[in-house]
C-alpha angles and dihedrals in degrees: 000000000000117000135198123227126189129200139151094242129020114201113195105204133042104213127112094288095049094045093046090055094044091053091049093052101036096083088063107032147008114278129195117197122196123208120191092217134351109338086243089073128077141087095279090067091055095057111111117166104060147243124305117227138139102260101137118086089223091056125075142202091240091054092050091048091049093049091050095049090048093049089048091058092234093300097105121101103242093212090057092045092050092046090054098042095047091053095044099092093050091048090054092049089051089055091049090050088053093055106266105157101219115186113267127218092237127027113248095020104140097183115115102208114125096242091061091065121085112255123198132190130240136185117304094016120119092197139038100263106138112112112198148170100236103286097318102070096144092053091049092050095044094046091052094046093047090053091051092047094049089052095051114095094210096054121084115192118205111193123194091022116133119198107228101182142342119253113227131181089240092056089052092049093244120156125241132042115347111251138164114253103172146311143265107239131194112223104210089199100065097014095236133120114248130197117239112190124192142161089231131023122201125195112214095155103130127222142309105250093130088081087077126082094231115039140150089217130097124244091268093070095091102128097251095145094051091050093047091051092050092050089051091056103263121141118250120205142178096014089148090071110089122160116222117205109223098222126049117150110264108221130118092238099036096097114195096337113158124205102217118244087232088078087068090040089060095048107286114155129213114226140180120239089269092056096255120139116231113171094091087069091062105037137005089232089061112187091006096059116119116286097255092055093048094045092049091048092052091047091049093051094045091053094043092053099031087237124159093217146343127235135250112208126192095147090115088074121084113275090234091055092051094046092048097047099035108029095147095048092043093052094044093049090050088057088062095043100262120125103196090194088063107026145022121271119234109236140176133187114263137188106267115161136020103221096186129060143119 
């Protein structure tokens, strides 16, 4: 039987963005958060490498802004880049305050200053500025935020609830300015469509990378929120911009498994099937060029050779180093018969991030 639920704010999406907003608002109002499946699903959980922020005294906001504008090929809005970069350190501290166990430089160091956390480097960055929780940063962030949300009396989490469409005053034939007043939501438990009413509705539904054959995203990344917003009358822009991560594990049964960019940041080399390196032919930064350059280079070489994949090799590093820094990737690769301490990993570019949207 259909039910009606009322809240002050309805957040559609239970990833890091949706939960962060819910936790910010919950001290002042009642918040309902919808999760398509179990709250343990979603793209946030799949993120590995870390979060970029200026946390090292030798780094600077200006350097981070410049790196971002360069990686964006001049298409970024500098005001938006600067807004994000300037607020990055405080956002990381907020995560630390909410229990995210970022990897520290020295075991047992209980101090919370940024320079006591281990920082790695990824493509396009001129400094080490990626703070991480081993190689499962997304899972660490999501787990901590879910725990905080479950403990908050003003946050109601609805798992296995899929938003079907937004409810607007125009769709109901009401006079006045068109505004969103809720959503129709499929409850996968009883199979009926419920009514969720709210003063404010927030879309935190992620992207649409699951439309591609190779993707780092889970099945839930199907663009529902973008489509609902468009049907409600919102403007959609820049949907042609999709970021492709250069290195997803290439194996018929390795569904959506990303090989973190930090592997290249710590010395991993991209090689052709014959063992030859190739990135230096495309960019002076080689393996640490921005993702779009690396992904295009891999795609070019695969098409040129008719190869199914290329290889990511970090086996020249000590086995202990690899196992300590990349425990998740190491264990997952072993499941598919690849020991990254002894051999290269087969990789292909995969759809990773929907840059456009509402």
